[in-house]
C-alpha positions as CSV (number, residue, x, y, z in Angstrom):
1,M,0.0,-0.1,0.1
2,S,1.3,3.3,-0.9
3,D,0.1,5.1,2.3
4,L,2.5,3.0,4.5
5,T,4.4,5.3,6.7
6,Q,6.9,5.0,9.4
7,Q,4.1,6.8,11.7
8,S,1.6,4.3,10.7
9,I,3.6,1.3,11.4
10,E,4.4,2.7,14.9
11,Q,1.1,3.4,15.4
12,A,-0.1,-0.1,14.8
13,L,2.7,-1.3,17.1
14,D,1.4,0.9,20.0
15,Q,-1.9,-0.9,19.6
16,F,-0.3,-4.2,19.7
17,E,0.1,-5.5,23.5
18,D,2.9,-7.9,24.3
19,P,1.5,-10.9,26.6
20,H,4.5,-10.9,28.8
21,L,5.1,-7.2,29.3
22,Q,1.5,-6.4,29.4
23,K,2.0,-3.3,27.6
24,S,2.5,-2.3,24.0
25,L,5.8,-2.7,22.1
26,M,6.2,1.0,21.8
27,A,5.2,1.6,25.3
28,A,7.9,-1.2,26.3
29,K,10.5,0.6,24.3
30,A,11.1,-2.7,22.4
31,V,10.8,-1.1,19.0
32,K,14.6,-0.1,18.0
33,S,13.6,1.1,14.2
34,V,11.0,1.1,11.8
35,A,11.8,1.2,8.1
36,V,9.2,1.7,5.2
37,T,10.7,1.5,1.4
38,G,7.6,1.5,-0.8
39,T,5.5,-1.5,0.4
40,A,8.3,-3.2,2.2
41,V,8.4,-2.8,5.8
42,T,11.3,-3.7,8.3
43,V,10.9,-3.8,12.1
44,D,13.8,-4.4,14.6
45,L,12.6,-5.4,18.0
46,E,15.0,-5.6,20.9
47,M,12.9,-7.6,23.8
48,P,14.1,-6.8,27.4
49,Y,13.6,-10.4,28.2
50,P,15.2,-13.7,26.7
51,C,12.9,-15.2,23.9
52,N,14.6,-17.3,21.7
53,V,11.8,-20.0,21.6
54,Y,9.0,-17.5,21.6
55,K,10.9,-15.7,18.9
56,Q,8.7,-17.0,16.0
57,T,5.7,-16.7,17.3
58,L,6.2,-13.1,18.0
59,V,7.4,-12.3,14.5
60,D,4.4,-13.9,13.2
61,T,2.0,-12.1,15.4
62,V,3.6,-8.7,14.8
63,K,3.3,-9.6,10.8
64,S,-0.2,-10.5,11.4
65,E,-1.1,-7.4,13.5
66,L,0.6,-5.1,10.8
67,A,-1.4,-6.8,8.1
68,T,-4.8,-6.5,9.8
69,R,-4.1,-2.9,11.4
70,C,-2.3,-1.0,8.3
71,G,-2.5,-3.4,5.4
72,A,1.3,-4.2,5.3
73,Q,1.9,-7.4,3.6
74,D,5.5,-7.3,2.7
75,V,6.8,-7.2,6.4
76,S,10.5,-8.3,7.8
77,V,10.6,-8.6,11.7
78,N,14.1,-9.0,13.3
79,V,13.7,-10.1,17.0
80,A,16.9,-9.7,19.6
81,H,16.9,-9.4,23.4
82,K,18.6,-7.5,25.7
83,I,19.0,-8.4,29.4
84,I,20.4,-5.6,31.9
85,A,20.9,-5.4,35.7
86,H,18.1,-4.2,37.6
87,S,18.0,-2.3,41.1
88,V,18.3,-4.4,44.3
89,Q,17.7,-3.7,48.2
90,H,19.1,-0.3,49.2
91,G,22.7,-0.6,50.9
92,V,23.2,-4.2,49.3
93,K,26.3,-4.5,47.3
94,R,25.8,-6.1,43.8
95,L,27.6,-9.4,42.9
96,E,30.4,-9.2,40.4
97,N,29.2,-11.0,37.0
98,V,25.6,-11.4,38.0
99,K,23.2,-8.9,36.6
100,N,20.0,-10.1,38.5
101,I,19.2,-12.5,41.5
102,I,15.8,-14.0,41.6
103,A,14.9,-15.8,44.7
104,V,12.2,-18.5,44.4
105,A,10.6,-19.2,47.7
106,S,7.5,-20.9,49.4
107,G,6.2,-20.7,52.9
108,K,5.5,-24.5,53.1
109,G,7.7,-27.4,52.1
110,G,6.4,-30.1,49.7
111,V,4.9,-27.5,47.3
112,G,7.4,-28.4,44.3
113,K,9.6,-25.3,44.5
114,S,12.8,-27.0,43.9
115,T,11.5,-28.6,41.0
116,T,9.8,-25.5,39.8
117,S,13.5,-23.5,40.4
118,V,15.4,-25.8,38.1
119,N,12.6,-26.0,35.6
120,L,12.6,-22.1,35.3
121,A,16.4,-21.9,35.2
122,L,16.3,-24.1,32.1
123,A,13.5,-22.7,30.7
124,L,15.3,-19.0,30.9
125,A,18.6,-20.8,29.6
126,S,16.6,-22.2,26.6
127,E,15.4,-18.9,25.7
128,G,18.9,-17.5,25.3
129,A,19.9,-16.4,28.7
130,T,23.2,-16.9,30.6
131,V,21.8,-18.8,34.0
132,G,23.2,-19.6,37.2
133,L,21.1,-21.8,39.9
134,L,22.2,-21.8,43.6
135,D,20.7,-24.3,46.0
136,A,20.2,-22.5,49.1
137,D,18.7,-25.7,51.2
138,I,21.7,-26.2,53.1
139,Y,19.8,-29.0,55.2
140,G,17.9,-30.7,52.2
141,P,19.9,-29.9,48.9
142,S,18.3,-31.3,45.9
143,Q,19.8,-29.6,42.9
144,P,22.7,-31.8,42.2
145,R,20.2,-34.7,41.7
146,M,17.7,-32.8,39.6
147,M,20.6,-31.3,37.5
148,G,22.3,-34.8,36.8
149,L,25.2,-33.4,38.5
150,S,27.7,-35.3,40.8
151,G,31.5,-34.9,42.2
152,Q,32.9,-31.8,43.6
153,P,33.4,-28.2,42.1
154,E,37.0,-27.3,41.0
155,S,39.1,-24.4,42.5
156,T,41.7,-22.8,40.5
157,D,43.2,-20.6,43.3
158,G,42.4,-22.6,46.3
159,K,39.9,-19.5,47.4
160,T,36.9,-19.8,45.2
161,L,34.8,-22.5,43.5
162,E,34.1,-22.9,39.9
163,P,30.2,-23.7,39.2
164,M,29.0,-27.1,38.3
165,E,27.4,-27.1,34.9
166,N,25.0,-29.2,33.0
167,Y,22.1,-28.3,30.3
168,G,23.9,-24.9,29.8
169,V,23.2,-23.8,33.7
170,Q,25.8,-23.0,36.1
171,T,25.0,-24.6,39.4
172,M,26.2,-24.5,42.9
173,S,25.1,-26.3,46.1
174,I,26.3,-27.7,49.4
175,G,25.3,-31.0,48.1
176,F,28.5,-30.8,45.9
177,L,30.7,-30.7,49.1
178,I,29.1,-33.2,51.4
179,D,28.0,-36.9,50.9
180,E,24.5,-37.2,49.8
181,E,23.3,-39.0,52.6
182,S,25.1,-37.0,55.3
183,P,22.9,-34.9,57.5
184,M,23.8,-31.2,58.1
185,I,23.6,-30.9,61.7
186,W,24.3,-27.1,62.0
187,R,22.9,-24.2,63.8
188,G,21.6,-21.2,62.0
189,P,24.6,-19.1,62.1
190,M,26.5,-21.7,60.2
191,V,23.5,-22.1,57.7
192,T,23.7,-18.6,56.9
193,Q,27.6,-18.4,56.7
194,A,27.6,-21.4,54.2
195,L,25.0,-19.6,52.0
196,E,27.0,-16.5,51.7
197,Q,30.0,-18.5,50.9
198,L,28.5,-20.4,48.3
199,L,27.1,-17.2,46.8
200,N,30.0,-15.3,47.0
201,D,33.2,-17.7,46.6
202,T,31.7,-19.2,43.5
203,R,33.0,-17.9,40.2
204,W,29.8,-17.0,38.4
205,R,30.6,-16.4,34.6
206,D,28.6,-13.5,33.2
207,L,25.1,-14.3,34.6
208,D,22.0,-12.7,33.2
209,Y,20.2,-14.2,36.0
210,L,20.8,-16.3,39.2
211,L,17.9,-18.3,40.6
212,I,18.2,-19.0,44.4
213,D,16.3,-22.0,45.3
214,L,15.4,-21.1,48.9
215,P,14.4,-23.4,51.8
216,P,10.8,-23.4,52.9
217,G,9.9,-20.8,55.5
218,T,10.9,-17.2,56.7
219,G,13.8,-18.2,59.0
220,D,17.5,-17.2,59.1
221,T,18.2,-18.1,55.5
222,Q,15.6,-16.0,54.2
223,L,16.6,-13.1,56.5
224,T,20.4,-13.4,55.3
225,L,19.1,-13.1,51.7
226,A,17.0,-10.2,52.4
227,Q,19.7,-8.2,54.3
228,K,23.1,-9.3,52.5
229,V,21.8,-10.6,49.2
230,P,21.3,-8.2,46.4
231,V,17.8,-9.8,45.1
232,S,16.2,-7.9,42.1
233,G,12.9,-10.1,42.8
234,A,11.1,-12.9,44.0
235,I,9.0,-15.9,43.0
236,I,6.5,-17.2,45.0
237,V,5.7,-20.9,44.6
238,T,2.4,-22.5,46.1
239,T,-0.1,-25.3,45.4
240,P,-4.1,-24.2,45.5
241,Q,-4.6,-26.0,49.0
242,D,-5.7,-23.5,51.7
243,I,-2.8,-24.5,54.2
244,A,-0.1,-23.6,51.4
245,L,-1.7,-20.7,50.5
246,L,-1.6,-19.5,54.3
247,D,2.2,-20.0,54.5
248,A,2.8,-18.6,51.1
249,R,1.3,-15.4,51.9
250,K,3.7,-15.3,54.9
251,G,6.6,-15.6,52.5
252,L,5.2,-13.0,50.1
253,K,4.7,-10.5,53.1
254,M,8.4,-11.2,54.1
255,F,9.6,-10.1,50.9
256,E,7.3,-6.9,50.9
257,K,8.6,-5.9,54.3
258,V,12.3,-5.9,52.9
259,D,11.4,-4.2,49.6
260,I,12.1,-7.0,47.4
261,P,9.4,-6.9,44.4
262,I,7.5,-10.0,44.0
263,L,7.7,-10.8,40.3
264,G,4.6,-13.1,40.5
265,I,3.1,-16.5,41.9
266,V,3.3,-19.8,40.3
267,E,0.5,-22.3,41.3
268,N,1.8,-25.8,41.3
269,M,0.1,-29.0,41.2
270,S,-3.0,-26.9,39.8
271,T,-4.8,-29.9,38.4
272,H,-4.4,-33.5,38.1
273,I,-5.0,-35.5,34.9
274,C,-5.4,-39.3,35.3
275,S,-2.7,-41.0,33.2
276,N,-5.6,-43.8,32.2
277,C,-8.9,-42.3,31.8
278,Q,-7.8,-38.4,31.2
279,H,-10.1,-37.4,34.0
280,E,-9.0,-34.0,35.2
281,E,-9.5,-33.1,39.1
282,P,-8.1,-30.3,41.3
283,I,-7.3,-32.3,44.2
284,F,-5.6,-29.7,46.0
285,G,-8.5,-27.2,45.5
286,S,-8.6,-24.5,42.6
287,G,-8.2,-20.8,42.1
288,G,-6.3,-20.3,45.0
289,G,-3.1,-19.1,43.5
290,Q,-5.3,-16.5,41.4
291,T,-7.0,-15.3,44.5
292,M,-3.8,-14.9,46.4
293,A,-2.4,-12.7,43.6
294,S,-5.4,-10.6,43.1
295,E,-5.3,-10.0,46.8
296,A,-1.7,-9.0,46.8
297,G,-1.8,-7.1,43.9
298,V,0.8,-9.2,41.9
299,N,0.6,-11.4,38.7
300,L,-0.2,-15.1,38.7
301,L,2.8,-16.3,36.5
302,G,1.3,-19.8,35.4
303,A,-0.4,-22.8,36.8
304,L,1.3,-26.3,36.6
305,P,-0.3,-29.5,36.5
306,L,0.3,-32.5,39.0
307,E,1.9,-34.8,36.8
308,L,3.9,-38.1,37.3
309,R,6.6,-37.5,34.8
310,I,7.5,-34.1,36.2
311,R,8.4,-35.8,39.3
312,E,10.3,-38.6,37.7
313,Q,12.2,-36.5,35.2
314,A,13.6,-34.2,38.1
315,D,14.4,-37.2,40.3
316,G,16.3,-38.8,37.1
317,G,18.5,-35.8,36.6
318,R,16.7,-34.8,33.5
319,P,14.2,-32.0,34.3
320,T,11.2,-31.6,31.9
321,V,12.2,-28.6,30.2
322,V,15.4,-30.7,28.8
323,A,13.6,-34.1,28.8
324,E,10.3,-33.2,26.7
325,P,11.1,-29.5,25.7
326,D,8.0,-29.6,23.6
327,C,5.3,-30.9,25.9
328,R,2.8,-28.8,27.3
329,A,4.4,-28.7,30.8
330,S,7.5,-27.3,29.3
331,E,5.5,-24.5,27.4
332,I,4.2,-23.7,30.6
333,Y,7.5,-23.4,32.5
334,R,8.9,-21.2,29.4
335,E,5.6,-19.0,29.6
336,I,6.1,-18.5,33.3
337,A,10.0,-17.7,33.2
338,R,9.5,-15.1,30.3
339,K,6.5,-13.6,32.3
340,A,9.0,-13.3,35.4
341,A,11.6,-11.7,33.2
342,A,9.4,-9.4,31.5
343,R,8.1,-8.4,35.2
344,L,11.8,-7.9,36.2
345,A,12.6,-5.9,33.0
346,Q,10.0,-3.2,34.1
347,Q,11.6,-2.4,37.3
348,A,14.1,0.5,37.9
349,K,17.5,-0.1,36.0
350,D,20.7,-0.5,38.2
351,Y,23.0,2.6,37.5
352,S,25.6,1.8,40.0
353,S,28.0,0.8,37.3
354,K,27.6,4.5,35.8
355,F,28.9,6.3,38.9
356,P,32.7,6.8,38.9
357,N,34.9,5.5,42.0
358,I,35.9,8.8,43.9
359,V,39.6,8.5,45.2
360,I,40.9,11.1,47.7
361,Q,44.6,11.7,47.4
362,S,46.9,13.7,49.3
363,T,49.1,16.1,47.1
């Protein structure tokens, strides 16, 4: 069409809301350039969250929107992503080589938080981010087994540890340093010191995101995280069960009190589908995660089914996102990961690296 202009294309893009950012591409400043040459249109997008797997869907959707809204037919859409560091708690020093730390928490044990953490880490990595995973459960570390890792981490200088790596995710856990069946009979101060050492003494390599799999509850480990670890946001994992929601609310309130933004809530074990007859039943109740999210004014990032294979795959060291990347559960994990990253992308940027160091010298 001869009436295609840069302005008409930008107006059309301003009317298309990205489902993860929940705002238009123009409002999110994701449109880097628009070029119109006759009937040919080229749009360059730079998304603030990783989207390698989602990229083609986004390209097709933008082309469809432009065809519908302004009749553009010859459209080329280029999609890249750029992940930046975002602000953390006041007075907490940012970790070197880590742009953003995301805490994955639950008020109650047994809600599938560790399984969710490992699959979200793998989902972010599959979307093109550089990801790390820190197992902060000193008493019950589970990430070595879930990540299919064994042995001990190396140390090149005798002071720091190299993260173990599998499936493209850098991982650290106390489980690498002790025998799997040895109980950790430690008091609180030893646990918090171990967490700080695992975090600070690991040579993380240029991470876009470091996910911290927290133990359940609101005790010493969570308090240390809030006071000493530069956290950009938190994800709360719960089940629809009333007792789980009650404890999850406590975890959410804790993060609010220490000024750590809640990126959203994940409802795990949302519904069970019988593997024999396909009958679907919400055995832990229904709608609890959405109700909690609405009451707290945060997003429900997604709801995951209660499936035998999710548990089996995590226990076997090949979590669902890598074992069956095309299955529905993996799609949900990636959707949750993109939504969480998109929520984080809308928070304040970290400008600490922009300020010069002031050195006072006597002359």
